[in-house]
C-alpha positions, -999 to +999 in steps of 0.1 A: -766-368-443-734-376-462-737-373-499-710-390-519-700-378-553-694-405-579-658-413-587-645-404-621-613-424-617-624-452-641-633-426-667-598-412-666-578-443-657-591-464-686-578-441-714-546-435-694-540-473-693-547-475-730-518-451-737-486-471-739-463-441-730-483-433-699-485-469-689-447-468-683-453-442-656-465-449-620-501-438-616-514-426-583-545-409-571-553-383-545-581-358-539-599-372-570-569-364-592-549-388-614-512-382-612-483-399-630-447-403-617-415-414-633-405-427-598-423-458-583-414-452-547-429-427-523-421-394-525-433-395-561-419-371-586-440-340-595-426-337-630-456-349-650-490-331-655-520-345-636-557-346-644-584-333-620-622-332-623-637-298-632-673-287-634-699-301-658-682-335-662-651-319-677-615-321-666-586-298-659-550-307-667-526-291-643-490-292-634-466-306-632-464-284-601-493-273-580-506-239-592-496-245-628-526-249-651-521-265-685-557-263-697-593-276-698-604-308-714-640-317-723-635-354-720-613-379-702-597-389-735-588-352-742-573-348-707-551-379-711-540-369-746-530-335-733-511-350-704-493-374-727-483-346-752-469-324-724-451-349-703-434-366-732-422-336-752 
């Protein structure tokens, strides 16, 4: 039996869209992660932190490169705020 996990994309994408500075970036998803890129064509740039699901309905902000961890966030709003602060400083 295949058991699907519920998607958290709407929980993260809604506050991301509400943030005017992040709305200027190109959003893309992969492996249940929400990424942002300054480039709108494929091979997207890896120069902005991304949000990934963690345990207990929390989130992890990582990047901009794989293997770099920025920090945990308890809510989607916290994760988006952390991403915005880091990518726009």
